[in-house]
C-alpha positions as CSV (number, residue, x, y, z in Angstrom):
1,X,-6.2,214.9,-84.1
2,X,-5.7,215.8,-87.8
3,X,-7.8,218.9,-87.6
4,X,-5.8,220.3,-84.8
5,X,-2.5,220.0,-86.6
6,X,-4.2,221.3,-90.1
7,X,-5.0,224.9,-88.7
8,X,-1.4,225.7,-87.6
9,X,0.1,224.4,-90.7
10,X,-2.6,226.4,-92.8
11,X,-1.7,229.7,-90.9
12,X,1.6,229.3,-91.2
13,X,1.4,228.8,-95.2
14,X,-0.9,231.9,-95.3
15,X,1.8,233.6,-93.3
16,X,4.5,232.9,-95.6
17,X,2.4,233.9,-98.9
18,X,1.4,237.3,-97.2
19,X,5.1,237.8,-96.5
20,X,6.6,236.6,-100.0
21,X,3.9,238.7,-101.6
22,X,4.9,241.8,-99.7
23,X,8.5,241.1,-100.6
24,X,8.0,241.3,-104.2
25,X,5.9,244.5,-104.6
26,X,7.7,247.8,-104.7
27,X,7.1,250.5,-102.5
28,X,5.8,254.0,-103.5
29,X,9.1,255.5,-102.9
30,X,11.0,252.7,-104.7
31,X,8.7,253.6,-107.7
32,X,9.5,257.1,-107.7
33,X,13.3,256.8,-107.2
34,X,13.4,254.3,-110.5
35,X,11.3,256.8,-112.2
36,X,13.7,259.6,-111.0
37,X,16.5,257.9,-111.9
38,X,15.7,257.5,-115.6
39,X,17.4,260.1,-117.8
40,X,15.3,262.2,-120.1
41,X,16.7,260.9,-123.3
42,X,15.7,263.9,-125.3
43,X,18.2,266.0,-122.9
44,X,20.8,263.1,-123.6
45,X,20.2,263.4,-127.3
46,X,20.5,267.4,-127.1
47,X,23.8,267.1,-124.9
48,X,25.1,264.6,-127.5
49,X,24.2,266.4,-130.5
50,X,25.9,269.3,-129.0
51,X,29.0,267.4,-128.5
52,X,28.9,266.1,-132.4
53,X,28.3,269.8,-133.5
54,X,32.1,270.6,-131.8
55,X,33.2,267.2,-133.3
56,X,32.2,268.4,-136.5
57,X,33.9,272.0,-136.3
58,X,36.9,270.5,-135.1
59,X,37.1,267.8,-137.8
60,X,36.4,270.4,-140.4
61,X,39.2,272.9,-138.8
62,X,41.6,269.8,-139.1
63,X,41.9,270.5,-135.4
64,X,43.3,266.9,-134.5
65,X,44.0,267.8,-131.0
66,X,40.4,268.9,-130.6
67,X,39.0,265.8,-132.2
68,X,41.0,264.0,-129.6
69,X,39.7,265.7,-126.9
70,X,36.2,263.6,-127.3
71,X,37.8,260.4,-127.1
72,X,38.7,258.4,-123.7
73,X,42.1,257.2,-123.3
74,X,40.9,253.4,-123.6
75,X,38.4,254.2,-126.7
76,X,38.4,251.9,-129.8
77,X,37.7,253.1,-133.0
78,X,36.8,250.9,-136.0
79,X,36.8,253.0,-139.1
80,X,35.7,251.8,-142.5
81,X,38.5,250.0,-144.4
82,X,41.3,250.0,-141.7
83,X,42.4,248.1,-138.9
84,X,40.5,248.5,-135.3
85,X,42.7,251.5,-133.7
86,X,42.9,250.8,-129.7
87,X,43.9,253.7,-127.6
88,X,44.5,257.0,-128.2
89,X,47.9,257.0,-129.6
90,X,46.6,254.7,-132.6
91,X,43.5,256.5,-133.0
92,X,45.5,260.1,-133.3
93,X,47.9,258.4,-135.6
94,X,44.8,257.3,-138.0
95,X,43.1,260.6,-137.5
96,X,46.4,262.4,-138.3
97,X,47.0,260.4,-141.7
98,X,43.4,260.9,-142.8
99,X,43.5,264.8,-142.2
100,X,46.5,265.3,-144.1
101,X,44.6,263.5,-147.1
102,X,41.8,265.6,-146.8
103,X,41.1,268.2,-149.4
104,X,41.1,271.7,-148.6
105,X,37.7,273.3,-147.6
106,X,35.9,269.7,-146.6
107,X,33.4,270.1,-143.9
108,X,31.7,267.5,-142.0
109,X,28.3,267.1,-140.1
110,X,27.0,264.8,-137.9
111,X,23.4,264.3,-136.9
112,X,22.5,262.2,-134.0
113,X,19.4,260.1,-135.0
114,X,18.7,258.2,-131.8
115,X,20.4,257.6,-128.3
116,X,19.5,254.9,-125.9
117,X,21.3,254.0,-122.4
118,X,21.1,254.5,-119.0
119,X,22.3,258.2,-119.1
120,X,25.9,257.1,-117.9
121,X,26.6,254.9,-121.0
122,X,24.9,256.1,-123.8
123,X,24.9,254.3,-127.3
124,X,24.2,257.2,-130.2
125,X,23.3,256.2,-133.8
126,X,24.1,259.1,-136.4
127,X,24.6,259.7,-139.8
128,X,27.7,261.7,-141.3
129,X,27.5,264.4,-144.2
130,X,30.5,265.4,-145.9
131,X,30.8,268.7,-148.5
132,X,33.8,270.0,-150.5
133,X,34.6,273.6,-150.7
134,X,31.6,274.3,-153.0
135,X,28.8,272.9,-150.4
136,X,28.5,269.8,-152.5
137,X,27.8,266.5,-150.8
138,X,30.5,264.4,-151.4
139,X,29.7,261.4,-149.2
140,X,27.6,260.3,-146.4
141,X,27.8,257.7,-144.0
142,X,26.6,256.2,-140.8
143,X,28.1,255.7,-137.4
144,X,27.6,254.0,-133.8
145,X,29.2,256.0,-131.1
146,X,29.2,254.9,-127.1
147,X,29.9,257.4,-124.7
148,X,30.5,257.0,-121.1
149,X,30.1,259.9,-118.6
150,X,33.2,260.5,-116.9
151,X,34.0,263.6,-114.7
152,X,30.6,264.9,-115.9
153,X,31.7,265.1,-119.5
154,X,30.9,262.3,-122.0
155,X,33.8,260.6,-123.6
156,X,33.5,258.3,-126.6
157,X,34.7,255.0,-125.5
158,X,33.6,253.1,-129.0
159,X,33.4,254.8,-132.4
160,X,32.1,252.6,-135.4
161,X,31.7,254.3,-138.8
162,X,31.4,253.7,-142.4
163,X,30.8,255.1,-145.9
164,X,27.5,254.7,-147.6
165,X,29.4,254.2,-150.8
166,X,32.9,254.1,-151.9
167,X,34.3,257.7,-153.1
168,X,34.6,257.6,-156.9
């Protein structure tokens, strides 16, 4: 009698194992979809660098309105040696003050060193170089920017930056 009960139980257990194993294995279609959904981070890096080039050009030209166009309305900026700025109004006030203090002919460049993320939200690590009117490097720094793609365009939602050394 025990043998008669053992066979159906064993069969049910084997069927359950086969079912469970098939649930965990991705299908070829799922694997292709997942692979296709991954962004080409080299292309994302080029896109972010192009944005940073425009940002540097606007910063060098003291074009506060253009610089503000790179920020989302709910952005947060954490500059070196000042309080956190939340929202465009606070960011614009800080940027305007900094722009007025800048010496004529000062130019900025931003270099994207690395990007990572899912293509919709991207974190950038970069470095800043500031030159005086004669082209001499007067300061360097580093930054982390977090960008979110909104309406097909990357906007900065978090901006953290600081100088490598205090100005003399």
